[in-house]
N, C-alpha and C positions, 0 to 999 in steps of 0.2 A: 893751802892748794891739796895737800896730801890728804888732809881730813877730809875735807869735801869728795876728793874721788872714793877714798874708803868707804864713807856714808852710802855714794849711790849705789854700792853693792848689798847695803843691809836690805833684810826684808821689809822693814818698816819704809825706807825708802822706797824701795821698789813698788811697794802698795800704793806709798804714796802717787808716784808717777802714773799706776793705773788707772787712777781716779782722779786726777788734777783738773780733767772738765769740770766734775761735777763740784770739786772744791772753788773754782775758778769762778763757776756758775751763783754758788750761794755768795759770794762776797760780793763779785758785781752787783746783785740784786739789793743785798743788803745798804752797800753804798751810794745806791740810786735811790735808797727808800729814807736815808738818814743821813745827817749833816754830822752827826757826832761820831766822828772817826773813833774815838777812844772805847768804844760800846760795840763796833761794827763786828770784831771778832768774834765776842760771845754771844751777839745775838747771830750771825751767821753759822756757827759752830750748834748752837740749839735749835735753828730752823733746820740743820741736817741731820741732827739726832733726832728730830721729831718725824722727819721726812722717812729717815732709815727703818724708826720703829714702825712707822704703818707701812712699810713694804714688806718688812718681816712678818706682819701678822697674816697679809694675803699670800705669802709662800706656799702654805698647802694646799691652796685651793688651785694652784697653778700648776705643781709638779706632778708627773714627770715632764708633762709638754713643755714647759717655761719655768725657768728656774730664776729667780731673782737675786738667789744668795750671788750669782755670777755678777750684779749690779755694782757692788761695793761691799767690801770687807766689814763692815760695819752691819749692814744687814744680816750677814753670817751670823756676826757676833751675837745679835741680837736673837736671830732662832736658835741658837745653842746654848742661850741663857748664859753669856760670860758674864764676869762682875763688873759691873755698871762703872763703878769708881778706877777702880785697878787696871781694868782693860779697855774697856768702851770708850771711856771719857780720855785716856790717854791716847788710842788709836785716832781717834775724831782730832784731838788736838794734834797729831802727828802729821793729818791731813794738810794743815794750815801750815804748820811749823816747819815742814819739809819741803812745801812745795815752791822750788824754785821759780815757777812760771808767775808766780806773784811779785817779783821782784822788777817786773817790765814797769810798773808804774808805783809812784812814791805812796798812794794813798791804800795800793795793794799790800804796798812792802812794809807798811807799818801795821797792817793787820797780822801780817807773816810773824814780825817782830814780837807785836802781843803776845801771838802764840806761842811762840818760842820761850818767852817769859814763863807763862803759865803751865808749859810744859814741863821746864826747870823744875818751879815749884812742885808741882803733882809729883816726879818722881821723887823729889827729896822727903816728900811724906808719906811713901810708899816703903814697904816690907821689903827684904831680899825676895822673900817668895813671890809676892804680888809682882814683880818684875820678873822674877822666873818663869810665873802663870802667864803674863804678857807675850814674853816672848815665844812661847810654845803655843799661843793662840796664832801669832803669825806664821809658825810653823805648819800648825796644821792649816791654815788657810790656803797655803802653798799647795800644800800635799792634797788638798782640797781640789784645786784649780787642776793639777796635774793630772787626779784621777778624772775628771771631767773631760779635758783634753784629750786625754788615752783612750776613753771610753768613747767618745766623738770620733775621735780616728779609726778606732777597730769597728764599731757599726759602719760607720762610711763604706771603709772598705770590704767589711761583710756584704755588704750590699752589691757591691761590686763585684764579689765572687772571687775574690783574692785572699782565701780564707786563712793561706800561710803567711799574709802579709799582718792579716788581721789577727791572729789568734796572740801573738804578743803583746799587743795594743790591751787586747781584752785582758789576757791575764795578770798583767801588771795592774791594770785599773781596778780589778777586782782584787788583787792583794791588797794593794794599798787601800782599797775603800773599808777592806774587812777591818784592817789596821784602825781608821777612823772610827767605823762603826761602835767601837768599844767604848769610845770617848764621845763622840760629837755626828751630828746628820751629816751623811754623806750623799753620795749618788743612789738613786735608787737601786736597791740591792740585787731584789729579784730579777728586774729589767737588765741588769748587768750578768747574772749568773746565767739568765735566759739565753742571750747573746753569746756567751763564753761557750755552753755547751753545744748551741746549735752550731757553732763555728766549728768545734771539736768534733762533731759528728760527723759533717761537710767532709771537714780534711781527711778525716779516718778514713770515711769511705772513698774517697780520691786515690789515698795512699794503697788500700787494698785493692782496688781496680789495678793501679799500677803492678802492685807487686803480682797479681793473680795474670797478668797479660804481657808484662814485657819481659825480655830476657835480663836486661840489665835492671837490678831495684835497688841500686845503690842510693837513687834519689828519693826513692819512696821509704827507704829504710832510715835515712838521715830525718826525715820529716817526723817519722814515727820515735824514733827515738830522743829527738830534741825538742820536739813541740808537743805531739801525743802523748808520750808515756809521761811527761813532767805535768801535764795538767790532767790526764788522767789518773793521777795519785791524788792530786788536790780534790777533784769530785767528791772523793770518799771522805773527805774531811768537812763538809759543807754541811749547812743543816738543813740541806734542802732533797728530799726524797728523788724527785726527778733527777737530781746531779747522780746519786746512785744507781738510779735504773739505766741513765744513760751510761753509765760507765761500765756496767755489767753486761750491756748490750754490746759494747766495742769489743770487751774481752772476748765475748762470745763469738762476735765475728773472726776474731783472729785464730781462736781456737777451731771453727768451722772448716779454716784451711788446710786442718791437719788431716781430714778426711780427702783431701783431694789428693790428685796426682801433681806432686810438687818436683821438679827439677832436682839434681842431688844439691847443686850450690846454694839454693833458694833454702833446702830443709835446714842447714845447718844457722843461715841468718833467722830462721824462724824461731826454731828451737832458743836461740839466745836471746829474742825477742820477747818471747813468751815467758821465758825465767825471769826477766825485766819486769815484765805485764805481772806476774802474780808475786812478785817478792822486789819489790824495787828498790833500789839503793836511797840509804837515809838521805841523802843529800839531793833527791831528784827534785825537790821542791825549787831549788836555787838555780835549777839549770839552763832555764832559759833565761837567754839575753835578753836586756833590756831593748825595745825596739828603737829606733832613731828618734831624737827628741822633737817633737811640734812644739813651736815656741808662738803662741798667740799674745801679743801683748795690748791689742785694741780691744776695749771692751764689747765695743758694737759688733766687730768682727765675730768675738766669741758668741755673743748673744745671737748674731744669724746664723752662724754653725750650728749651733744647740737647736734652734727653732728649724732648720733645715734637716738636721738628721733625725730629729724628733717626729717629724712629719714622715719620713721615709719608714718609720718604725709605726709611726699609726696606722700608715697606707697601707703597710703589708701585715697589719693586725699581731703586729710583736707586742706592742704593749698590753692591749687585751691578754694575749696568751701567758705574758710574763706574769701578770697580774693574779692568773688564774692556775697557775701552777704552782706544785706543792713541793 
């Protein structure tokens, strides 16, 4: 019992639970078509592999409006040219071997049992490096899903003009996406960078307006120190020219306040912020706290949210604008 409880929290088991409906449907379809239960698992796994490969080939034509990589981890693996034997076959076998939902019927339970035997035999034939690589692919897919979920949350909040809430999601989504881009294909990087940039520009303007018009500017300075400053520093490190231009524009906006008549208590705050603006602390990139975790375990819910958010982006012209940005 303890082993089952521990296994439930491993990434392979989590990913199995995410896609159990597809696994169940594949098994039921094969069992309806054949009386040979001994070959049912192989037939179902091969059929799923062919289906995932077909989906993977069509991924580029739908991005960024629709992301088929969210439909199944194996689609993601095919898109990123993961090793077939050591990773893709192993992950597909896990879908059947770890699916406790197959235990409800003796025939499907037998399929699960066959998959467990095949999975054990496959793992015995793999090297330690292949097993480590398999683990990393699970970690990458988990990170990819978190990146997408954070990006969608940030974009949705941006369109509700809740910039202060949106920026941490966009910031962390962008950071995770850049990490992924070194190895695999992640979220649309230009679109994510565009939203982060626009959100930061909006939030910066809100803070400047508050600083100029209000006596108590503590809230405005909290926003610029905890959100604007770390993101501003990161804009200078991205590969996008528009990020650099936006960062320089925001710096200039704050510097322009020096030419205005500013109350004495504000001058000190402004000078302190400007010193950080031009010489940010070395650890400033790590200073934005992670936003509240958004958990989406239902695949259809995530796909629907993705479709809705991308429709928002397209309606407002942001997909086109991001694609043409520099």
